[in-house]
Structures are given as C-alpha cells and as structure tokens.
C-alpha positions in Angstrom: -69.2 -34.6 -40.4 -68.4 -31.3 -38.7 -64.8 -30.3 -39.1 -62.9 -29.3 -36.0 -62.4 -25.6 -35.6 -58.9 -24.5 -36.7 -56.5 -23.2 -34.1 -56.0 -20.3 -36.5 -59.7 -19.4 -36.6 -59.5 -16.3 -34.5 -60.4 -13.2 -36.4 -57.5 -11.3 -38.0 -56.8 -7.8 -36.8 -59.1 -5.5 -38.7 -57.8 -1.9 -38.8 -61.0 -0.8 -40.5 -63.0 -1.8 -37.4 -61.0 0.6 -35.2 -62.7 3.9 -34.3 -62.1 7.2 -36.1 -59.9 9.3 -33.8 -58.8 12.0 -36.2 -60.9 14.6 -34.4 -59.5 14.0 -31.0 -57.1 16.3 -29.3 -54.0 14.6 -27.9 -52.0 16.1 -25.0 -48.5 14.9 -24.4 -47.3 15.5 -20.8 -43.5 15.5 -20.9 -43.7 16.7 -24.4 -40.4 18.6 -24.1 -38.4 15.4 -23.6 -37.2 13.2 -26.4 -39.9 10.6 -26.3 -42.8 13.1 -25.8 -41.5 15.4 -28.4 -41.1 12.6 -30.9 -44.7 11.3 -30.3 -46.0 14.9 -30.6 -44.2 15.3 -33.9 -45.4 12.0 -35.4 -49.1 12.5 -34.3 -49.2 16.1 -35.5 -47.6 15.1 -38.8 -50.4 12.5 -39.2 -52.9 15.3 -38.8 -53.8 15.0 -35.1 -54.4 18.1 -33.0 -51.6 18.0 -30.4 -50.9 20.0 -27.2 -47.4 19.7 -25.6 -47.6 19.9 -21.8 -44.7 20.9 -19.5 -44.3 22.3 -16.0 -44.1 25.8 -17.5 -46.2 27.0 -20.5 -43.2 28.9 -21.8 -41.1 25.8 -22.1 -43.9 23.9 -23.7 -44.6 26.6 -26.2 -40.9 26.8 -27.2 -41.0 23.1 -28.0 -44.2 23.4 -29.9 -42.8 26.3 -32.0 -39.8 24.2 -32.9 -42.1 21.4 -34.1 -44.6 23.6 -36.0 -47.4 21.6 -37.6 -50.0 23.5 -35.5 -48.7 22.0 -32.2 -49.7 24.1 -29.2 -47.8 24.4 -25.9 -49.3 24.7 -22.4 -48.6 24.0 -18.8 -49.4 20.4 -17.8 -52.8 21.2 -16.2 -54.0 23.1 -19.2 -52.8 20.4 -21.6 -54.6 17.7 -19.6 -57.8 19.7 -19.3 -58.0 20.6 -23.0 -57.2 17.2 -24.4 -59.3 14.1 -25.1 -56.4 11.7 -24.9 -53.4 12.4 -22.7 -50.1 10.6 -23.2 -47.8 10.5 -20.1 -44.2 10.6 -21.2 -42.6 12.2 -18.1 -39.4 10.9 -16.5 -40.1 8.0 -14.1 -38.7 10.1 -11.2 -41.6 12.6 -11.6 -44.3 10.2 -12.6 -46.2 9.8 -9.4 -46.0 13.5 -8.4 -47.1 14.7 -11.8 -50.1 12.4 -12.0 -51.2 13.1 -8.4 -51.2 16.8 -9.1 -53.4 16.3 -12.2 -56.0 13.9 -10.9 -58.8 16.5 -11.4 -57.8 17.6 -14.9 -57.4 13.9 -16.0 -60.7 12.7 -14.7 -62.8 11.1 -17.4 -59.9 11.2 -19.9 -58.1 8.4 -21.7 -54.6 8.4 -20.2 -51.9 6.6 -22.1 -48.9 5.8 -19.9 -45.7 5.1 -21.9 -43.2 5.5 -19.0 -40.6 2.9 -18.5 -39.2 2.6 -14.9 -35.6 1.8 -15.7 -32.3 2.1 -13.9 -28.8 2.4 -15.4 -25.4 1.2 -14.2 -22.1 0.1 -15.7 -23.8 -3.1 -17.0 -26.5 -1.2 -18.8 -30.2 -0.7 -18.4 -32.4 -2.7 -16.0 -36.0 -2.7 -14.9 -36.9 -1.2 -11.6 -39.3 -2.7 -9.1 -42.5 -0.7 -8.8 -44.7 -1.1 -5.7 -47.9 -1.1 -7.7 -46.5 -3.6 -10.3 -45.8 -1.2 -13.1 -45.9 2.5 -14.1 -49.2 2.0 -15.7 -50.7 0.4 -12.6 -49.3 3.2 -10.5 -51.1 5.6 -12.9 -54.3 3.7 -12.5 -54.0 3.8 -8.7 -53.4 7.6 -8.7 -56.1 8.3 -11.3 -59.2 6.3 -10.3 -61.5 8.5 -12.3 -59.4 8.2 -15.6 -59.4 5.5 -18.3 -55.8 4.4 -17.9 -54.0 2.4 -20.7 -50.4 1.6 -21.4 -48.8 2.0 -24.9 -45.9 3.5 -26.9 -43.2 1.9 -24.8 -40.9 0.4 -27.5 -40.5 3.4 -29.8 -37.1 4.8 -30.6 -37.0 8.5 -29.7 -34.3 9.0 -32.4 -36.6 7.7 -35.1 -39.6 9.5 -33.8 -37.8 12.8 -34.1 -36.1 12.2 -37.4 -38.0 14.1 -40.0 -36.3 12.3 -42.8 -37.9 9.0 -41.7 -41.4 8.7 -43.3 -42.4 5.3 -41.8 -41.7 3.6 -38.6 -42.5 -0.1 -39.0 -43.3 -1.2 -35.5 -46.2 -2.7 -33.5 -47.4 -0.7 -30.5 -48.6 -3.0 -27.6 -51.7 -1.5 -26.0 -52.9 -2.7 -22.6 -55.8 -1.7 -20.4 -59.0 -2.8 -18.6 -61.4 -0.6 -20.8 -61.6 -2.2 -24.3 -63.2 0.9 -25.8 -60.3 2.9 -24.5 -57.7 0.5 -25.8 -59.4 0.4 -29.2 -59.1 4.2 -29.3 -55.4 4.0 -28.5 -54.9 1.3 -31.1 -56.5 3.6 -33.6 -54.2 6.5 -32.5 -51.1 4.3 -33.1 -52.4 3.3 -36.5 -52.5 7.0 -37.5 -48.7 7.0 -37.7 -47.4 5.5 -40.9 -45.9 2.0 -40.4 -47.3 1.5 -36.9 -50.0 -0.9 -35.8 -51.8 -0.8 -32.4 -52.1 -4.4 -31.0 -54.2 -5.2 -27.9 -51.8 -7.0 -25.5 -53.8 -7.6 -22.4 -54.7 -6.0 -19.1 -52.7 -3.6 -17.0 -51.5 -6.3 -14.8 -49.3 -7.4 -17.8 -47.8 -3.9 -18.2 -44.7 -4.7 -16.1 -43.0 -7.0 -18.7 -43.9 -4.6 -21.5 -42.2 -1.7 -19.7 -39.2 -3.9 -18.6 -38.6 -5.1 -22.2 -37.3 -1.7 -23.0 -34.1 -2.6 -21.1 -33.6 -5.5 -23.5 -34.2 -3.3 -26.5 -31.6 -0.8 -25.2 -29.1 -3.7 -25.0 -30.0 -4.7 -28.6 -29.5 -1.1 -29.8 -26.1 -0.8 -28.1 -24.9 -4.1 -29.4 -26.0 -3.7 -33.0 -26.1 0.2 -33.2 -29.7 -0.1 -34.2 -33.1 1.4 -33.3 -34.9 -1.9 -32.5 -38.6 -2.3 -32.1 -41.2 -5.1 -32.1 -43.4 -6.8 -34.7 -46.1 -9.3 -33.7 -46.4 -12.2 -36.1 -49.7 -13.9 -37.3 -51.9 -10.9 -36.4 
C-alpha cells in the first residue's frame, strides 16, 4: 500500500545548490549611511568586490577608504554602471528620485531593495503607506528593465559595522519575481558568516517584510538588543 506523502516532504534548503556569486561586483547605493556601510563592510570582508555609491564620488571614496578591504567609492551612476548586483540602501525620502535618475544605469542589473519606509513619532517607529504597496514595488515600477528583488531588511546596522563581531546569526528574507535573481541574492547573503538567504515570496509580499522592521525596532528598544529573524524548519 502506498504511504501518504509526509507534510514535511518538501526539499530542505540546500545551500550547495545556490550559484557561485564570488566573482560578482556588488554596488551599494547609499553606502555612506549606516546600513549601506555595514553591508559593504560585511560583503567586502567575505571577499566580494564592493563599490560604495553616493551622490558625490568624494564622499563615497572617503567612506570606502575608512572601510579598506579593497572597497571602491564612486558616484551613484558609476557604481550602478560598474556593478553586477546593486543594493539600494538610500533613505526612503530619496528612494524614488534616486532610482528614477539611475534607470539607464540599472537596466539589466539585479537590484536588491532593502529600504524600509518608516515614520517615527513619540510612540516609536511605524510603517508608512506606499502608493505602489512597498519600497520594492516602487523600485520595480521605476526600473522596468531591471531584475528587482527585496532583501537585507532586518539587519542591525550596529552589528553590521562592528568589526569585533565575526558572525551575525540571522536569516535574510529574499523576495522577487525572477527566481534566478532571488537565488543569486540568497547566495550573496550566504557569503556573510552566520547569514542564510531564504526565499520568501513575490514582491507583492514585500510590504509586511519592510514593515516588520518597526516591530524589531520596538523589540530592540525594550530589550536593548539587536534583534533579527530565524526561520524554523528550513
């Protein structure tokens, strides 16, 4: 008699099946801010070629010189043009304008949006409403010729920049329509010790991923922590 298929029969996450991304150049737009600088540091430390992008090449190069590790600095357009994967870590207020200006340079590139549209008041952080649904969906609307994904939302900028921290044990939720692109971003997350890239759905589900950062900020304030996420049974 044939046994019923187990509810746990889905294949386990196989990191070995992810593509080799060690040769790819990663640009970080907004790389002079805390989150962007932290991601640039961790990826460069893992051996990735990294270009920090900023509105001025001088500011970007100054941040790159501080990090060392072979990181280069350039204006946003040059960083986008010379990178294979581009992480968008700019402030929400400048998100739309920055991407609209770089539509040509970002065409054909994998774009990883990690921007969290948040507001702050006396009660703490809260998620903002975005006309397109989320920052990632806004990016997709502005960059129709790019392969837009969403990832790296729930990382502590403090831990990312702390050189004394060797591992950051956290899962990175990766969303997107292009499964090849999401696989590449998963593999990029896996390059950082302690991190795992986990596919978490299509871009239409990015809103709650971005909004969850407001909850993590509340956790951090209450417990004086640097909270992140771990996905069980994967």
